[in-house]
Structures are given as structure tokens and as C-alpha cells.
N, C-alpha and C positions, 0 to 999 in steps of 0.2 A: 775665362768662367770655367769653375770648377765645376766637373760631372758629376753625377750622382751614381752612384758605383755599390752594386749589391754585393759585398765581401763574402767571405766565409764563416761559417756558422760560427759563435762562442756564447761564453755563458756570462758574459759583463753584463752590468746592470743596463736594462733596454731604455732608462732616464737619461743616462748619462751623456752631457755631450759629444756629438761626433768630432774627430779630429781628421782635417786633411790627409791623406797619404801624403809620400814624400812628391808624388807626380801632381798634385793637386786634386785630386779625385777625392769625394766624399765615402767612408767605408760607412756601412751600415749591418748593425749586428742582426742575428736572426729574430731575435725579438721585436728590434725596431722595423725589420721587412714585414714582419707580420702586421704592425701597428700601421705600417704604411698603407698595406695591402687592405687592412680593413677599413681603415681612412677611405678608401677609393668608392665604397661602398656605398651606396645613398642610404641615407639613416633607415626610413622607411623600409626597404626592402630589408634590412638588416632585423627590424621589429618583426616585421612578416614571418621572416625566415626561423627566427625563435622562435614567435608561437606556432608556428606550423610543427616544427620538430617536437616539442612539448604536447600539442594535441596529439600528433601519430604514438608518442610514447603512452600517453592516457589510452588513447584506443587500442594499441597493443596489448597494455595490462587489461583493460576492461576485457577484451577478446579472451586473452589469457584466462581469465577469472571465471568465464563463460565457459569455455571447454573444461577448465576444473570440475565447475559446478554441475555439467551435464553428464560427466564422466563418473561424478559421485551422488549422484539424483536418489538413487537407491536409499543411501543414508542421510543424504544431506538433505531431502526435503522432510522426512519424519522427525530430524531436528530442529530445523526452522519451524514445522508444525508445533513441535512441542514447545518450542521459544514464544510461539503467538498463543498457545493456551496457556502457558506460565504466566503472561502478562493478562490476559483474561481474568485466571485463577487469584493472582496476586490478592486482591481486597480479601476474599475467605483465608486467604493463609494470613494476611496482618490481621483480620480478626481473629483469628485461633491463636497466632502466636503473640502479637504485641495487647491485646485485650484481656483475651483470656488465660493466656500465659501458659499455654500448652507448648512442648519441647518442638523443635525447629523440624526433625523427622518427624512427630507424629502430626503436626499440623498438615505437614505438608502431605502425608499417607493420607489422613482425612480429607484433603481437598482433591487431590487426585481419584480417590476411590467413590469418593460423592458426586465428583462430574462422571466419573465412570456410570454409576448406578442411575443415573438422572438422563443420560444417553441411551442407555440400556433398556431404561423403563420406556421410556416414548417410544424407541424404535419396535421394543415389544407389542406397543400399544397400535401402534400401527401396524405391525405387520398382524394380529390381532385381526381390523378392522379390514383387513387385503383379504384375509382368506375368509371373515364371515359374510363380505359383502360381495365376493367374487359371481357366485350364483347371481343376485341380483343384477351386478353390473354386465353379465352378458345379454340380458333381455334388453337392458337399456342399453346397451349399445346397438342392439340386432334395432330398435325402436328409432334411436335416433340416427343411424345410417339411413334408412329407410325415408327418415324426414330429410336429410339433405340429398339425396335422389329425388324426390318430389319437388324439393326446392331447388335443383338445378333444373330441373324440367320443365316447371312452370314459373321460375324466377326471373330477373333479368338476364340471364344467361342463356333462356331458352333454349334448353340442349336436350336433345332428342333421346328418346329410351335406348335407341341402338349405339349412338355414342357414348353412351353412359357404359353400357353393356362390354362395349369394343375396349375402354377405358380399365374396367376392372378386368377384363378377360386379360390385357396387356401386361397388366400388374401380376395377376396369377403368372403369365410367359415368364416373366420375368423373374419372380422368385425360382420358378423352376430351373431355369437356367442358370443362377447364381447360388443355388440351393450347396454347393460344396464351399463358395465363399464364404456363405452366413454360415456353417457346421465351422470352418476355421476360426470362423471368427467369435464362434461361441467359445471354441478350446481356448482360443488366446485370452478369453472374457474370464477364464477360469483361473487362466495361470494369474492374468491381474488380479484377481480378486485374494488369491495367495500371498501376491506382493503387496497388497493392500492391508492384508490383517497383520502380516510379518511388520510393515510400519506403522500400523498402528500401536503397536504393543513397543515399539523403538520410541516414538513419539509419547507415549505414557510414562515410560521410564527417563526420556530425558525432561517432562515435565516436574518430575516430582524433585528430581536432582536441582534443577533449576528453581525451585521454589524452596529446597531444602538450604542448597550450599552454591544458588548461583552469586552472591554475592564476595563468597570465597574463591570460586572458580575465575570471575571478573577479575579479582585481585591479583591472583597466580598469573593472569596474562598480562595485566599491564608490569606486573613487577619484571616480566621478562624485556621490555622496550627501553631504550635509552632514558636513563633519568630526567633528562631535560623536557622530556616529552611525555611522561606521565600521566603528570596534573591535566594537561592540557587536554591529553586522550579520555581523563577517567570523566573530568567534568563534561565535557561533551558529551561523550554517550550517555551520562548522568541523564541530561536534558534528553538525550535521543530517547532513552527507556520511559521516560514521562508520556513523551508523543506516542511512542508505539504502545503504551499502555491505552492512553486516552484513545488513538483511533481503534484499538481492536475491540474496548467495552462499549465504543458509540457506534461502531458498525453493526455487532449483535445486537444491540436496542434498537437498531434500525431495521435489520434482517428481522427481529421477532414483532415489529410492528409492521413489516411489510406482510409477513406471513400470518399477521391475526386476522387483519381485515381485511385483506384477497380471501383467507378462508372464511372468513364470516360471511362475506358477500357472497362464496359458494355456499353455502348454507343457506343464506338466505334465498338462492337460488334453485335448492333442491337438488344438488351437484351431490355425489357419494364420495368417500375415499376423503373426508373432509381432513381428520388428523394424515395419513400420507403427505397428501397435498400440503398442508399448512408445515410438514418436517421438510418438503422439498426445499418449498419456498424458502425456508429458515435457512438450511444448510447452504442453498446457492446462492444468497443473497449475500451470502458471506464474500462474494467475489464480487466487486465492484464494476458496474454496467453491464457485463456479461451476465452474471450470476440472476441480476433482475430480470433481465430482458427475456433469457431462456426458461425460468421458470415462471412469469407471467405468460408465454405464450405455451407452456406446459396448462395452464387453468384454464386459457381460452381452448385449445385442442380438448379439453374434457369437456367443457361446456359443448361443443360442435359436436362431438361425437355422441354423447348421452343426451343431451335435449335438443340438439338442433340448430340451426344457422341462427335464430332469435337469440336466444340465449345466448350463443359464442358471443354475438356483438354487445350484450350485456355485460358479460365478464371480461371483455375486452377494455368496456368502459371504465371498470371497475378497477382494473389493473392501473391503466393510465393516470386514473384519478389518484391513487396510492401514491404511485412513483413519481407524480407528478408533486404532490406533496412533501415525499420522502428526499425529494433533490432540491428543492426550493424553499422550504421549510426546516425540515428532521437535521438534516446533515449540517447547514451553515449554523443552524441554532446551538448544536449537542456539539459538534466538536472545534467550534468557533478559532480562535487563536491558537490552539495546542495542534490542533495539524491544520496549518496555513496553506493549503495546497490548492493552487489557483484549480476551476475545473477543468481549463483547455488541460493543464499540465496533467491533472489525472487522468483524463481521455485517452491522451497521447502516452503516457507512460502504460498506462492497460494495453492499449493498441501494441504499443513495441515489445514488452514483456510479453505479450501474448503470443505475438509471432517470433522471439525467440526461445521462449521455454516452455510452449503452450499455454493451456488450462493453470498449471501451476504459477506462471509466470502471472497470470491477469491475479491470483491469491495474493500474491506478495507484492506486486509494482508497488501500490500505494503505501503500506507501510515502509519498504525499502526506501522511496522518496522522501517518506516524512521523517525517518530517523534520518535519512541524509542531510535533508533540507536543515534539521535543528541543529544539528552538530555542525555542519558549514556555517551556520547564522554566529554561533557560540565561537568558533574560530577565527572570525572575521570582525569581531567586536561587538555583534547584534546579540544580548543575554536574551533570550525568549521567556526563561524563565528565572528571574535575578533573585527570587527569595531562596534559592538554593543556595546563593553564598552569603545569604544571611543566618545559616544553619536550619532552616526549612529541610522536611525532609522528604525525598521523592517518595516515599512509600505512605508515609501518614497525612500526607496533604494533597487536596485536588488541585488538578491544573491550574483550576482559576484563581486558588491560594498562593500558587506560586508565580502565578502571572503578574499578581499582585495588581488587582485593578484597582484605580483609585476612586476613592470614595468624595473627596473634596478637592478635586483640582479646581487651582486658582483661576480667576478671572481671564488670564493670558490664554492659557491651554486651552479654556473653555471658548473663546474666541479663533483661535486657530483649528479646534474641531469644528466649528459651527461654517468657517470660512472652506473647510477641506469637504464639508460634506455638501456644501452647495456651489464647489466648484465644477464649472462644466467641463461636458466630455472632451477632450483631445488636447484639453489645458494643461497636462501636465508637464513638468520640466525635471532633469536632474536635480536641479536646485529646489522645486517644491520638493521632490521626495525626501531631499535631504533635511528639510524643515520639519517636515512633517515626523523623520524618524529622530530628530533630535528633541521634537517636543514630546513623541511616545518614550525616549529614553529618558528624558526630565522628570517626567511625570512619574516612571515607573521608581526611577530612584528616590525620588521624594516619598514615596508609598513606601518603599523598602526600610528609608529612613526612620519615618513615622514608626512602622512596626518594631524597628529594632530599638527604637527608643521607648515604646510603650514595655517591651519585654522586660529592657533593662531597668524600666521605673519599677516593676511588677517583681 
């Protein structure tokens, strides 16, 4: 019986038939040896190994990208902020340029300067209220601290005056012992303030050029890519831009509602510094989850030190009520399908980005996830904005128009939707999800065809 012999390396066709040697041995080429060795590895192990090294490669790439971002954060963060501001101000740019016929650069300059004047005016108003109300605030804080001490002594904690005085003394001793640390922290805060000013100037310049020439810069970048992937990259990130703009505008609207109603509650309770408090809540609420918690805590602390524990509890109730309305009503209603991220994905994304990049990571977590989700869905065959393929514009049409919600679905799709709405928890399967996706795709394509037919007839 011939023996299997692993012969010397050669470059012959690995698929050709092997010939027995003069001694009756079978000689295998190098390629055939590799095939033979590969076939000896279990199929499941080969699949697991293939997935593993690809995951490692992606992780290394993500780590390298994170290191590059961290090394260039002084410039990278203002550029990213400028992009968010451009997405927020794009409707004003479209109004001035598309509707009123102003030149691109003039419209971009008016939009940028108008936004800067608006923010500057609000900050000036808040600063004036801080200066004028500081004297009254000192007296209110002293009265509030006295009420807190009385409540701690006579309330449910029943702390004696000696314990309270000892806690105050300990706090004063801590301040004295850490005065040098606090001083160095103040100096570093001054350096941070100068960096913030420079970053703000860069962000405004970037915002102006993104508004005026963003499409040209993007087209130049896409042309650097291989020709075969230029169109998928362009179309994918067109849809990502729609998701980004929808998220930024909606988040600002939600932040305004948060700030307005919490400040209104503070005004009803008779708290001071309503305008500064509202502005802080508005800007802080731009950071999902983290900003709402911090700004709400600030309102409660203000009520505590100025009016006492009872008013602080009332303020806490107002903050919780507003935030519950925001998370359960405003966010799903306003963002809708344009930013279709699961709440758990948002929570985990904000947590991970915060751990990696600090408060800046919390600011950019959701927009990065929203754009990535939209682009990947398009590349995998699920177009969230199919009307972009029918000639609609990402600037002149709203996300709802680009999604092309069906107004007259047929009975079959309507029954599928009813069946889906009444499906019990835990009953979903991959087949069910595929059926739902197919029904949604069919509905969107019918709507797109209907729109195209109406446009062609007119």
C-alpha cells in the first residue's frame, strides 16, 4: 500500500492529481500540504479563529484611532464641535442661501455671526443677573444654611448642634489643609479657560467653512478613495448626515424644553438666578443622560441652600417630572426613526465614551453611534432614507419626508403591523424580524414609487 509522503516545495497546480513516485509513495506539493493541514482543523475552530483575528484587528484599529484622537484633541474637539454646530445651523443656512438667494459665503457668515450674537447676548444677560443678584443671594444663602442646620437638628436625623458645628469645623480645616491644591486647581482652570477660548474660535471658523463649502470638501475627500467605493461611501454618509442633523436639532429642542420648564419651576418657587440656571441646564442637557443629571442636581442644590430642604424636595420633584417626560415622550416622539438607537445602547455608549474620553466622549457618543448605525445599515442593504435615492435632497427635505412614511398602506401590511403590535414579549425570532423588515421595506418602496410617479406626472 503506498505511503503518504510530504515532498519538497514546488509551484505546481495544487488541484492537479498527485502521481505516485517510483517507490510507490504519493508526493504532495506545498499547496496540497497546506490544504491537507487546513482540512485537519475542525470547521468550527477555523470559523472561530477567523472571527477572532478579525475582531482583534478591529479592536487594534479602534484603539489606534482613539490614541490619535486623544493626541490631537486640542484641535480635534473644536473641529467636531464645529461639525455639530454646522448640522444645527444648516436649516438657517438653507433658508438664506436656497430660499432668499444669498451667496454661500455670505449666508454662512450671517448664520455663524447670528448664532454667536445669540449666545453672546444670552451669556451677557445671565452675567448681568449674576452681578445684580449676588448681594441678595448672599443673604438668601445664609438664611438657607440656617434652615438646613435647624432641619438637621430637629428633623429625622436629630443631629445635635455639637455634631453640626464639628462637621463645619472639619470642613474649614480641610479647606485650610488643601489650600495649595485648590490654588493650583484654580491656575489650571485659567489655562483651561484660555484653551476653551481658542477652541471656540476654531469651532466657529470650522462651522463657517462647513456651512459654506462643506459639500465641496466632502466631494474632494470622496474622490481620494478608490473609484469602486466612492458611491457607497458618499451615499452612506449622506444618510449619516441626515441622522446627525436630526439628532442635533432634536437634542437642542429637548434641552430647551428641559431648561424652560425647570427654570419655570424655580421661578414659581421664588429661587434667584433663573436665567443663569436655565442657560446652565440648556447647555448641560446637550450631553445625554450625564448633563440632565448634573444640571438637575444643580437646581436642587440651589433650592436647598436658598430656601431650605422642603423647597429642595419640591425642586427635585419638578426636575424628575420634566426628565421623565423628556425620556419617555419627547425623545421617542421627536427623534423617531431618524435616530433609531435603543435606550440601552445610548446608556452603554455614553458610559463607554465617558470612560474613554471624559465629558467630551459623553457629548459625542450618541451622534457617533447614530451616524455609524445609519451608514452600516445602508451598506448592509437597509436604507433608512430611501427617498434620497429618488432625487430628494438631504438639505431641503425633512427626515420624515426622506423616510417616506406610508399614508395608504395596503391591508396586508396593515395586518402585519397589527400582528406585530400585539406580539407578546419574548416571542420574537430571527424569522419574525426578517418578516418585519421585509414588510417595512415593501411599504417604503411602494411609497417611493408612488412619490416618483406623482413627480413624473407633474
